[in-house]
N, C-alpha and C positions, 0 to 999 in steps of 0.2 A: 779203138779206145786208145786215146793217147795217155801216155803216161808220163808226166815231167821227171826224169832221173833224179834230177835234185831234190825235190820235192820227196821222193820215195826213200831215197838213199837217207834222207835225214830222220826219216821215220824209222827207217830199220835201225838206224846207228842209235837213237834214241830209245827205241823196242816199244814204240808208241801203241798200245793197245787200242786205241781209237780206230786205227788203220786198217784192224784184223778183217781179212774179207773183202775190203775195197781192191786190194791188189795181192798177189804172190811173190815171193823174192825167189828167183833161181839163180842157184851157185854152181857155177858150170865146173867148177875144178874140183867140186863131191858129187855132182850129178843129183844132186836134192832140190827141192823146194820148199820154200818155209813160209809162216804168216811173218809178218812186221815185226812182231812182237816176241820172235824167237829167242830163247836165253841164251843161243849158242855165241861166238865170236862173229863181231862184225867181220863179213867177207868183205875184200879188198875190193874195189870199185868195177876193177878190169875182169873181174869174175862174177859181175852179178846182171843178171837181166831181170826185167818186171814182166809180170804178165797180169793180164785183167781176171783171169779166170783160173781155177785149178786144172780143168780141163785143158787149155791152153799150155800150162806148163807139163803135164802129161804129155802131150803132144808134142811138144821139142825134147821128149825122151828124159825127163827127170821124174823121180821118184820122190815120195811125201816124205818129209822129216817125220822120223818117229819119235821126236824129242819135243815139239812143237806142235805136232798133228793138225797141220793148216787145213785139212778137210772137216774138221770140227769146229772151224772158226765161225763166228755169225755171218750171215751172209749179207751182201752187201745192200746198204740201204737204200740205194738208187732203185731197187726191183722193185720194191714195195712204192717206191714215188712215181717212178716215170708210169706214165699213161700209154706210150707209145707201143708199136709192134713189139719191141725188143724187150721191154718190160713185162708187156703181157705173155710172152713166150718164157720168159724165166721163171714167170710164177706158176705156168701150168706147166712148167719141166719138173720144177721142185713138187709138185702135185702127183708126178708119176704118171702123166697123161702119155709120154713119149713110151715108157714100159707097157702100157695097156693097149694103146690105140697107134703106136709106130710115129714114125715123122710124117706120114700122110694125115694121120688123125690129128696131130699138133695143126701142121697147115692149115686142114681143113678149119679148125676152132678159130683160128685166126684170120683166115678168107684170102690167102695168099699161098704162091705156089711153092713147092717144096724148095725149088731152085732159089728163088727169091728169098725166101725163109734162111735158107741155109749160107746166103750172101750176106743177108744184114747181121745174122748172129757172129759171123765170122770177121767182119768188120769191127765190130763191138767188142766182142769177147775173144777172139783168137781161136774158136772152135766152133764148130756146127751143132746142132741140136743132138746129134747121136753120141758126139764125144761129150759133152754136157750131159747128156742122160748118164752116160757109161762113166763117168768121174762122179754121179750120185750114187749109181749101183755098187761100187767099190766102197763108199764110205757107208752105205748101210749093209754091204756086207762084213766090214771091218767090224761093225758095231754088233751083229749078231755072233761074228767069231768070237769078241772078246767078253761079252756078258750073256751069252747064255750058252746051255750045253747040247743046242741043236747040233746034229750030223752037217758034215760039209755040203754034202748033195742037198740037204733040205735047205741049208742057208742060200747055196746060189739060186734054188729058184723063189725062195721069198725075199731074196734082193732084187729080183728082176731079169737074172741071167736067162738065156735061153738053153745053157747047157753047162755041164760042170766043166767041160773044156773051157770054155768060154770064162767062166768062173776063175777056174785055176791061172789062166794066161793073164787074166786082168790084174788079178790082186798081184801076181809075180812082178808084172808091169808096174804099177803104181806103187807097191810097196818093197820092191826088190827081195821078198820072201815069199815062199808056198805058205798057204791059207793057215795048214798047220803050225809053222813056226809063230804067226800073231798070238795064238792061244797058248803056245808054251811061253812066250816072253811076257804073256800077262799075270802068270807066275802062279795061278790058281783057275779051277773052273767056277762059275757063279754057282752059288747056293740055289738050293730047291725052290725057286720061286714059283712053280707052277708052270705048265704047258701054255704057251701064248703069251705069257708075261714076261715084258723086259722093261728093266731100268737104266735110265741114262742120263747124261748131264746136258742140257741145252744151254750155251754160251750167249751171253748178250754184251753189249757196249753198257759200261757204268757210266753214269749212274742210273740205277732203275729203282722208281718208287712203289715198292712192293704193296704197300698198303693202297694207296689210291689204286691199283688194278683191283685187288682184292674187293675193297668196298664198293667200286663199281659191280664187279660181278656178284658180289652177295646179295645187294638189294635188287636185282633181276632175276634172281636164280629161280628157276620153276622146281617145285617138289618133284622126284623121281627123275630127271633129267640132268640137275645139277646142284652142286651144294657147297658152299664155303666152310670149311671146320679145322679149327688148330692150324690155321696158315696154311691150309692148302686147298686148291679149287679142285673138284671132282666133277667131271660130267661124261654123258655117254656121247657117243661117236656115232656117226654114219659115215660108213667109209665105202671106195669103190668096192670092194668085193666081199664085205661082210659089214657086222658092226663092232665097236668097241667100247673101250673105256679108258678116258685118262685122268691121272691123278698128278698135279703139277704143283710143286712148292717153292717158291723162291728161296733163293740162298745165294751166299756172297760169291758173285761172278758166274752164276748159273741158277737154272732151275732145273729140279731136281725131276723128273719125269718118268712116273709110272703108267705103262701102258698095258692092257689088256685086250688081246686083239683076237678075232675068230679066225683070222686068215693072215699069217704073219707077211703076206706081201702086201699087205696095207701099211706096213711099218713106215716107209718114206712119207705117204700121205699124211699118215697120223702126225709125224713129226712137223712137217710143213705146217699143217692148220693149227697145232698148237703153238709154235712160232709164233704163228700171223694172229691167231687171238689175243696173245700176249705181247705184239708188238716188240719182238726180240730182236729184228733185225733193224730198229731204227738206231738213229744218230742221235741219241738225246742232248747231246753238247751243243750240237747246229740248232735244235728246235728252242732250246733254252736261250742260247745266245740272240737270237731275233725277237724272242719275246721279252726277254727281260732290257730290251732298247726301250721299252714302253713302261714309263714310270708307274703306271697304274697297275701294271704286273710283277714288276721288277722283286718287290718285297715276297711274294707268292712264289715266284720262281726261284728266289733264293732259299726259302723256306721248304719248299719241297720240289727239288730237283729230279728229273728224269722222269715225270709224270708220262704215262704212255697213252697210246689211241689203243684202246681194247678193242679189236676187231673181230672175226667171226669164224668159226668152223664150218658154218652151213648159211649160204647166202641167203635161200627162201626163208630160214628162221629168223634172220634180222628182218627182212620185208616183212612177214608176219607178224611179227612182234611193233611194227614200226607202226602198221596198220592199225592195228589192236589200241595202241597207246594213244591213238589223237583223242584228243580233248579229255582224256580221263587220267587219274593219278597213276603211279607207276604199282601200288599195292592193287587197284582195282583192275590194272592191265593183268598182273599175276594172276590172279583169281579167274579171269576170263581164258586166259591162255589156257591156266592149270584144266578148267572145265573143258575147254575145246579137247586137248589132248587125250582127255578121258574118255572122250569118243571115239578115238583113232583106231586103225589096225596096230598101229604101232603100240600103242597101250595093250590092247588085247592078246595081240600075238608076236610080236617079235619081243617084248617083255619078259615073257614064258621062254620064247627061244634062249634069249641072252642071258636068262638065269641058268638056264639048263645047260647051256654051254660053257658058260663061264664056271658052273659048280662040276662039271665033268673035266675042265681042264685044271681041276687041283684049288680053286678057289674057295674060299669058307667062306658063306654068307654068315650074319649073326641075326638074330631075331630082335638083339636088344636095343633100345631107343638110341643109346650111345654108339653103336657097332655100324660099320661099314655096310651099306646094301648096294645092291647090283643097281646101275642106274641106265636107263633107257635112252636110244637117241632121240631127238626132236622129230616129230611128225614130218615125212615126206609129202610131195606135192599132191601125190596119188590118194595118200590116206585123206589127207585134209579134203579132198574131193568129195571122199567118200561118206563123210559126216553127213547127217540130216539137220535139218534146222535145228532141232532142240538142244544140238552138240554146239551152237552160238548162242552164245549169251550178250549181244550187242544188238543196235538197232540194225533193221535189214538192208539198209542200203550198204553197211560198213560190210555186214556178210556177204552181199553181192561181191563188193569190192577183194573180200578175202576168197572168194572163187572164180574171181576174175584172173588175179596174181596166180592162184594155185594151176589155173589152166594153161595159162601163159608158159608155166616152168614146165608143167608137165610135158607138154606138146611140144617143148624144145625150142619157142619163139623167144623167150625171156633167159638169157645168161646172166644168173648173179654170183657167178664164180669171180675169183679175182682176177683171172685171166681175161674176163668182158671187157669189152668197150666201154669205158666209163661215160662218153657222151653219149652215145646211143643207149647204152641201159637207163640212163636217167630219162632220155627222151621217152623210150618204152614204157616206162613207168609213169609220167606224166600224163600219159595216151589215157590210163586206165582211169576208170570213173572212180571219183573218190579219193584219187591220189593227188597230193599237191607238193608245193615246193617243199613242206620241211618233210613230208614223209620220202621224198626221192633224196633229199639231201641226206638223210639219216641214215639210208642204205648206202649212199655214195662212199659215205663217212665210215662205216662199219663192215661193211658186206663187200663193197670194192676195196675200202682201203685207200680213199682220196683223201692225203694230208691237207687240203685246203678248202675244206666245207664249210660255212659258218650259218648257222640256224640263228638269224636274228629275230625271228619271230617267236621262237622258243621262250616258254614263260619263265623258266629256270636259268636260261642263258639270261635273259634280260634281269632277272634278280640278281644273280652274279653279278652282271655290269653295274648293276645299283650299288650294290655292295662294296664294290671297286672304284665309286666315284667316276664310270664312264658312261656314256652316252646310253639310255636305255630304252629308246623307241626303236622299231625294225629299220627305220629310213637312217637315221642319224649313226647307229649302230654299225650298219653296213658298209657305210662310208669310212667310218673311223677305223675299222677292222683292218682297211687295205694296207696298214701298217705290218700287219702280223702275216702277210703273204710271205712264203708259201705253206706256213704252219697254223692255218685258222682253225683247223680242227683240232688240233692240240690246245690251242687257245679255247676252244668250246667246252672240252673237258676241265681244264682251271675254271671256267666260268659257273660250270656247274658244280664244282666243288667249292666255291666261292659261294654260292647259292645253299 
């Protein structure tokens, strides 16, 4: 990736937060690397190098600045936008695929050889997949050291390191201090929140229209799986090594995330999925700038800046929701999905296990209507396949569509994760009986994170277009929406709000 020196230096000189995560500033005279908005004195030009990733800066022998915490910056928005191999690889690395399956597993998911994948990532990011995963492990370890009372050996394995020695060496290289020093400089140990519980801050690029996010999630919240209460969104999580629960509260400049995990090795994927759900790595100014050029949307953009695209923690969940919502209202779809979930093994067994695990971890559950309750993950494809006809309150053809979807996912032929090939996934979805353009587009927009999807046949989209004085037939709206590229998915969210 080519970085323009003058543009990057101007961003550093002005301490522009919008560029945090886009690139990293290496200061050769001090041996550290920073985020562009670091409050320290602007370094001299001759002492500055710019890097496309934290891993590249670490590879050059630089350590992370302990003042601006460059590893805690929002991720680059291009990894959400790009549909190419590098973008897909970065989404999978963030989800912990390298830690779980190694580089061979990552290469296999992408359909490339390890050598070719390393070459592509190094050309774009100045580091290969192992170095990128190592940088993420270091960040996870720092978070655990500073926010939990876990022992260092526990942290080493929870962060994904293969040994305590590797953990110690990496922390020394990245932060220039031993792990124990990071905890000492924290000033105090964290309070007793219960084993398996961690609270951290998820940074984002302002502005963030939190009300729009919470409104969107609240109207679709499924009882027992998710809820919105007092400005906080809570939901159950299905993670690679266990289950969990997330409570996400938008604040000024960050989202407070409280995660309860049955296996702390799931911290990195849990964080990645929460960030993806709330679209925290987006560049809202770039989106709003494009949409505001349309006079019909300019007033809405000015009134509600930073409207995000709510994505997903589980691609299968979004696909099942999309199929269930076909030709019925959201309240009716919620009733149907709640009935289906009540018949899955996830509800009957996993929920009991989740309650037992979280209770034994020190979490207090309350029976009062106003108190927090344990939330279970959405059902997996295998559980849905085990539901009898009585669990489906929908027409027979749609029931078989759901089963066909679940079968493709369970048998590994359909990849609904954000690292999947968007075009191929849409093609596979369209090949399923009962899945049309609207359903495939909705899944591409939310599960795969495609920022440029229009749903011109959607009734609410057309109503929103009418409310804003836009063309409201599918054909005319589709042609008109070309001016919103490459952010048509964000335009859909605004049309839904206008409706």
